[in-house]
Structure formats: structure tokens, C-alpha cells
C-alpha positions in Angstrom: 0.0 0.0 0.0 1.3 3.4 -0.9 1.1 6.0 1.8 2.3 8.9 -0.3 0.9 11.1 -3.0 3.1 12.8 -5.6 2.4 16.4 -6.5 4.3 19.0 -8.5 5.3 22.6 -7.9 1.9 23.9 -9.0 0.2 21.9 -6.3 2.1 23.0 -3.2 2.5 26.3 -1.4 5.8 28.0 -1.9 6.0 28.6 1.9 5.6 24.9 2.6 8.2 24.1 0.0 10.7 26.6 1.4 10.1 25.5 5.0 10.9 21.9 4.0 14.2 22.9 2.3 15.1 25.3 5.2 14.6 22.6 7.8 16.3 19.7 6.1 20.1 19.6 6.3 20.2 17.5 3.2 18.6 20.2 1.0 20.6 23.0 -0.6 19.7 26.0 -2.7 19.0 23.8 -5.7 15.9 22.4 -3.9 14.4 25.8 -3.3 11.5 27.5 -5.2 13.9 30.3 -6.0 16.1 28.0 -8.2 12.9 26.6 -9.8 12.1 30.2 -10.8 15.6 30.8 -12.1 15.6 27.8 -14.3 12.1 28.6 -15.7 13.3 32.1 -16.6 16.4 30.7 -18.5 15.9 30.2 -22.2 16.1 26.5 -23.2 15.3 25.4 -19.6 12.1 24.1 -18.1 11.9 23.5 -14.3 10.3 20.6 -12.6 9.8 19.8 -8.9 8.0 16.8 -7.4 7.1 16.1 -3.8 5.9 13.0 -2.1 3.4 14.0 0.5 1.8 12.1 3.3 -1.9 11.9 4.1 -1.7 15.2 6.0 -0.1 16.9 3.0 3.3 17.1 4.6 6.3 16.9 2.3 8.3 13.7 2.9 10.5 13.8 -0.2 11.6 16.3 -3.0 13.1 15.9 -6.4 13.7 19.0 -8.5 15.7 20.0 -11.5 15.3 21.2 -15.1 15.0 20.0 -18.6 17.6 21.5 -20.9 17.1 21.5 -24.6 20.3 22.1 -26.6 18.8 22.1 -30.1 15.2 23.3 -30.3 12.8 22.3 -33.1 13.1 19.0 -34.8 16.2 18.0 -32.8 14.6 18.8 -29.4 13.5 15.2 -28.8 17.1 13.9 -29.0 18.8 17.0 -27.5 17.0 17.4 -24.2 18.4 16.1 -20.9 17.1 16.2 -17.4 19.5 17.7 -14.8 19.2 17.3 -11.0 21.6 19.6 -9.3 20.9 17.7 -6.1 20.0 14.1 -5.5 16.4 13.6 -4.3 15.9 14.2 -0.6 13.6 11.9 1.3 12.7 11.4 4.9 12.1 7.6 4.4 12.6 4.9 1.8 8.9 4.6 0.8 8.6 8.3 0.1 11.8 8.1 -2.1 10.6 5.0 -3.9 7.2 6.6 -4.7 8.9 9.8 -5.9 11.4 8.0 -8.2 8.7 5.8 -9.8 6.7 9.0 -10.6 9.8 10.7 -12.0 10.6 7.7 -14.3 7.1 7.8 -15.7 7.1 11.6 -16.0 10.4 11.6 -18.0 9.4 9.1 -20.6 9.9 10.7 -24.0 10.9 14.0 -22.4 14.7 13.5 -21.9 17.4 11.4 -23.4 19.0 10.9 -20.0 19.1 12.3 -16.5 22.3 13.8 -15.0 22.6 14.1 -11.3 25.1 16.7 -10.1 25.1 16.1 -6.4 27.9 17.6 -4.3 
């Protein structure tokens, strides 16, 4: 039984998102709503952020990054990569598993590969 629901950035308050990143030592600036906005404002980039939430709507896991398209137009399908500047952060294994399964389904036909740049 899955105890978590996955939602995206449009479905969560920015305050709740920022509070999670501020209060989790494993999060860094790349997990914040501010970086989400920066990537969305950058030509050729599209931000994404997913959250596994419990039944009370509390965030238990986050995965965020951007899609980068190198060659727009006809070549976009083969020149788009997903980049995670930080590995997913989860409070438990089930939340992480739920989030990763969602991510894999979301990325089908959107990116050639995923690059994780975790420090």
C-alpha cells in the first residue's frame, strides 16, 4: 500500500516548499522554489519539482531540476536532458521510492537521459 501522493510545484504552497528545504540539512539552494524560478526564466530550460506528501499533505520527499534543450525544433527530442543539481531528498525509503517511480514515468519521452550533479 502506498502511503504517499506525488504532487508537482503547481500543487504546493511555496511557503511549505521553502520550509521543507530550510529545515532539512540534506537540502541545498538547488531544492528551493527560487532555483525553480531561475531555471524557468532561463531560455532553453524548463523547471520541474515533485514532492511525495503524506496523508496530511506534509512533504516527505523532494526531487527537483530542469529539462535543458540544446537544439530546439526538430532535434529537441534527441537533445533534451534532465538535470538534477541535487539528488532527491527523502525522509524515508517509501517516500523516495514513490517519488522515483513517478519521476521515471514523467520523464518518458521528455529527456534522453538524467544527469545528477550532487555535491
